C-alpha positions in Angstrom: 30.4 224.7 -127.0 34.0 224.2 -125.9 37.1 223.7 -128.1 39.6 220.9 -127.2 42.7 219.7 -129.1 43.4 216.1 -129.7 46.5 214.2 -130.8 45.6 212.2 -134.0 49.0 210.6 -134.8 52.7 210.5 -134.0 55.8 210.0 -136.2 59.5 210.1 -135.9 62.7 209.8 -137.9 66.4 209.1 -137.0 69.3 209.5 -139.4 70.8 206.3 -140.7 74.3 206.9 -139.3 74.9 205.5 -135.8 77.8 206.6 -133.6 78.2 204.2 -130.7 80.0 204.9 -127.4 82.8 202.7 -128.6 83.1 204.7 -131.8 83.2 207.9 -129.7 85.9 206.6 -127.5 88.2 206.6 -130.6 87.6 210.3 -131.0 87.8 211.7 -127.5 89.1 210.4 -124.1 86.0 208.5 -122.8 84.7 205.0 -122.7 81.4 203.1 -123.1 81.3 202.3 -119.4 81.9 205.9 -118.4 79.2 207.3 -120.7 76.6 204.6 -119.7 77.2 205.0 -116.0 76.7 208.8 -116.1 74.1 209.2 -118.8 72.5 205.9 -119.8 73.4 206.6 -123.4 74.7 203.8 -125.6 74.6 205.4 -129.1 73.4 208.5 -131.0 72.4 209.1 -134.6 74.2 211.6 -136.8 72.7 213.5 -139.7 74.3 212.8 -143.1 76.3 215.4 -145.0 73.8 217.7 -146.6 70.9 216.4 -144.5 69.0 219.4 -143.1 66.9 219.8 -140.0 63.9 220.5 -142.3 64.6 217.1 -144.0 64.5 215.3 -140.7 61.4 217.3 -139.6 59.6 216.5 -142.9 60.3 212.8 -142.6 58.9 212.7 -139.0 55.9 214.9 -140.1 55.1 212.6 -143.0 55.0 209.6 -140.7 52.8 211.4 -138.2 50.4 212.3 -141.0 50.3 208.7 -142.2 49.5 207.5 -138.7 46.7 210.0 -138.4 45.3 209.0 -141.8 45.6 212.5 -143.1 47.5 214.2 -146.0 49.4 217.5 -146.1 46.3 219.1 -147.5 44.6 218.6 -144.1 47.1 220.8 -142.3 46.9 224.6 -141.9 49.5 225.1 -139.1 53.1 223.9 -138.7 55.2 224.7 -135.6 58.7 223.4 -135.6 60.7 223.4 -132.4 64.4 223.5 -133.2 67.7 225.0 -132.0 69.5 224.1 -135.2 67.5 225.7 -138.1 68.5 225.3 -141.7 69.2 229.0 -142.0 69.0 232.1 -139.9 65.9 232.9 -141.8 63.3 232.0 -143.1 62.0 229.7 -140.4 62.7 226.0 -141.1 59.0 225.3 -140.6 58.4 227.1 -143.9 60.9 224.7 -145.6 58.9 221.8 -144.1 55.7 223.4 -145.4 57.1 223.7 -148.9 58.5 220.1 -148.9 55.1 218.8 -147.9 53.5 220.9 -150.6 51.3 222.9 -148.2 50.5 226.4 -149.5 47.9 227.6 -146.9 47.9 228.5 -143.3 51.1 229.4 -141.4 54.4 227.9 -140.4 57.0 229.1 -137.9 59.7 228.0 -135.6 59.9 228.0 -131.8 63.2 228.1 -130.0 63.3 226.9 -126.4 66.1 224.3 -126.8 65.2 221.0 -125.1 61.9 222.3 -123.9 61.0 223.4 -127.4 58.5 220.7 -128.3 56.4 221.4 -125.2 56.5 225.1 -125.9 55.4 224.4 -129.5 52.7 222.0 -128.3 51.3 224.6 -125.9 51.4 227.3 -128.7 49.6 225.1 -131.2 47.0 224.0 -128.6 46.3 227.6 -127.8 46.0 228.7 -131.4 43.7 225.9 -132.3 41.4 226.5 -129.3 41.2 230.2 -130.4 39.8 229.1 -133.7 42.8 230.4 -135.7 43.6 227.0 -137.3 42.1 223.5 -137.5 44.9 221.0 -137.7 48.5 221.4 -136.8 51.8 219.5 -137.2 53.9 220.1 -134.1 57.4 219.0 -134.7 60.7 218.8 -132.8 63.7 218.3 -135.0 67.5 218.8 -134.6 70.8 218.4 -136.2 72.3 219.1 -132.8 75.6 217.4 -133.5 76.6 220.3 -135.7 76.9 222.6 -132.7 79.0 220.1 -130.7 82.6 220.5 -129.8 83.8 217.0 -130.4 86.9 217.6 -128.2 84.7 218.4 -125.2 83.9 215.0 -123.6 81.5 216.7 -121.2 79.1 217.6 -124.0 79.9 215.6 -127.1 78.8 212.3 -125.5 75.3 213.7 -124.7 73.7 214.7 -128.0 72.4 213.3 -131.2 70.2 214.1 -134.2 66.6 213.2 -135.0 63.0 214.4 -135.3 59.5 213.6 -134.0 56.1 215.0 -134.7 52.4 214.9 -133.7 49.3 215.9 -135.6 46.7 217.7 -133.5 43.2 218.7 -134.4 40.7 221.0 -132.6 37.1 219.7 -132.0 34.0 221.4 -130.7 31.7 219.9 -128.2 31.3 219.0 -124.5 34.3 217.2 -123.1 35.4 215.6 -119.9 38.1 217.6 -118.1 40.7 214.9 -118.8 40.1 214.4 -122.6 42.5 215.4 -125.3 45.3 217.9 -124.6 44.6 218.9 -121.0 47.0 221.5 -119.8 50.6 222.9 -119.9 53.0 224.6 -117.6 55.9 226.4 -119.3 58.5 228.6 -117.7 61.9 230.3 -118.2 64.6 231.8 -116.1 67.1 233.8 -118.1 69.3 234.5 -115.1 70.7 230.9 -115.4 71.5 231.1 -119.1 75.3 230.9 -118.5 75.0 227.3 -117.2 73.9 225.9 -120.6 74.4 227.9 -123.8 76.0 228.1 -127.2 79.1 230.4 -127.4 78.1 231.9 -130.7 75.3 233.8 -132.5 74.3 236.1 -135.2 74.5 239.4 -133.3 77.3 238.4 -130.8 80.0 236.6 -132.7 78.7 236.1 -136.2 79.5 232.4 -135.8 77.5 229.3 -135.0 79.4 228.4 -131.9 79.4 225.3 -129.7 77.4 224.0 -126.8 78.8 224.8 -123.3 77.4 223.4 -120.1 78.1 223.2 -116.4 76.7 219.7 -116.0 76.5 219.3 -112.3 74.7 222.6 -111.7 72.3 222.0 -114.6 71.4 218.6 -113.1 70.4 220.1 -109.8 68.2 222.7 -111.4 66.7 220.1 -113.8 65.3 217.8 -111.2 63.9 220.7 -109.1 62.4 222.7 -112.0 60.9 219.7 -113.8 59.4 218.3 -110.6 57.8 221.7 -109.9 56.3 221.9 -113.4 54.8 218.4 -113.1 53.4 219.2 -109.7 51.8 222.3 -111.2 50.0 220.5 -113.9 48.8 217.8 -111.5 47.6 220.3 -109.0 45.7 222.2 -111.6 43.8 219.1 -112.8 43.4 217.4 -109.4 45.2 214.3 -110.7 48.1 212.5 -109.1 51.1 210.6 -110.4 49.1 207.4 -109.8 46.6 208.4 -112.5 49.4 208.6 -115.1 49.6 205.7 -117.6 52.9 206.8 -119.1 55.6 209.3 -118.2 57.2 210.4 -121.5 60.1 212.8 -120.4 62.7 214.7 -122.3 65.5 212.2 -123.0 68.4 214.1 -121.6 70.1 211.8 -119.1 68.8 208.7 -117.4 70.0 210.0 -114.0 67.7 213.0 -114.4 64.8 210.8 -115.5 65.4 208.5 -112.5 65.6 211.4 -110.1 62.4 213.0 -111.3 60.5 209.7 -111.3 61.6 208.9 -107.8 60.7 212.4 -106.4 57.2 212.1 -107.9 56.7 208.4 -107.0 56.3 207.4 -110.7 57.0 203.7 -111.0 59.9 202.7 -113.3 57.6 200.6 -115.5 55.6 203.7 -116.4 58.6 205.7 -117.6 59.4 205.6 -121.4 63.1 205.7 -121.8 64.8 205.9 -125.3 67.9 208.0 -124.4 70.0 204.9 -124.6 69.2 204.6 -128.3 69.5 208.2 -129.6 71.0 210.3 -126.8 69.7 213.8 -126.1 68.1 215.0 -129.3 66.9 218.3 -127.7 63.5 219.4 -129.0 63.1 216.1 -130.8 63.4 213.8 -127.8 59.8 213.9 -126.4 58.0 213.2 -129.7 60.7 210.6 -130.5 59.9 208.8 -127.2 56.2 209.2 -127.6 56.2 207.8 -131.1 58.3 204.9 -129.9 55.8 204.2 -127.1 52.9 204.2 -129.5 54.5 202.1 -132.2 55.8 199.5 -129.8 52.2 199.1 -128.4 53.0 200.5 -125.0 51.0 203.7 -125.2 47.5 203.2 -126.6 44.4 205.4 -127.3 42.9 206.6 -124.1 46.1 206.5 -122.1 47.0 209.5 -120.0 50.5 210.9 -120.8 52.7 213.2 -118.8 55.6 214.9 -120.5 58.3 217.2 -119.2 61.5 218.9 -120.3 64.2 221.4 -119.3 66.7 223.1 -121.6 68.9 226.1 -122.0 67.5 229.4 -121.1 66.7 228.0 -118.6 63.4 226.8 -120.1 61.3 224.1 -118.7 57.7 222.8 -118.6 55.3 219.9 -118.5 52.2 218.9 -120.5 49.4 216.5 -119.7 47.3 214.9 -122.5 45.3 211.8 -123.3 46.0 209.9 -126.5 
């Protein structure tokens, strides 16, 4: 008997406060036209004062549980992908565990920046298949605007706050090769870390720091690395881009999304794009986009989904799964 993981439900949450490009133009030298032309972003959501990453994660997780028809008592694993934890320790996943009233199983964080959700999904999938746990909440949540330098127009226009989650369950039986969560391809290259990073840290400066990025060089690596990861998962499965029902990418920049889709011959009408509504929410962006596709009736049970991401590290990856 084989073990296979399946996605049972999705959920997401965006903070109430919205910061539009017009609002941002009052804070830094930029304009709505300039931001949209270069990124496709129209607005971003900003966490309220006192609102923690774990609060956002818990809200998204609760909605995913409701969609799955489950309660917190059904969960024995929580993996939270985040770059902006509540505290240095303990893991913010344990705060989510406590807020949901879960007292069994395990909860921990994964840090791979914008690729974090895919790293967390691959980790949860592996642990469930090994028989270590039965049902997992895989969450991506960020209060990314708290590490933004609002005087740096090259980065402050790009990011927002939010959270997304999926519930996955392991099942035993005989399965077709393309059922459930099919495969992952995750990679890192630490030699490129100086192109996208935060200039602070516990053991280096003792400060939180701010995001720093060489945008043009990151863009070039993003298209190449993401395309390679996608080609790897397709080659492994024998599938092609024509088999994909929906492409749900990391919502970093519409130009990157367009570049990857064009390179892989994925039609525009198969690409789920939400970056215009919430900007780059780092580890939260894929589950946010996936939940949007599900709740708007675009992505349905049985659809084949391809996701990808690239973030600081460099980290990047792709996952293939059927809803």
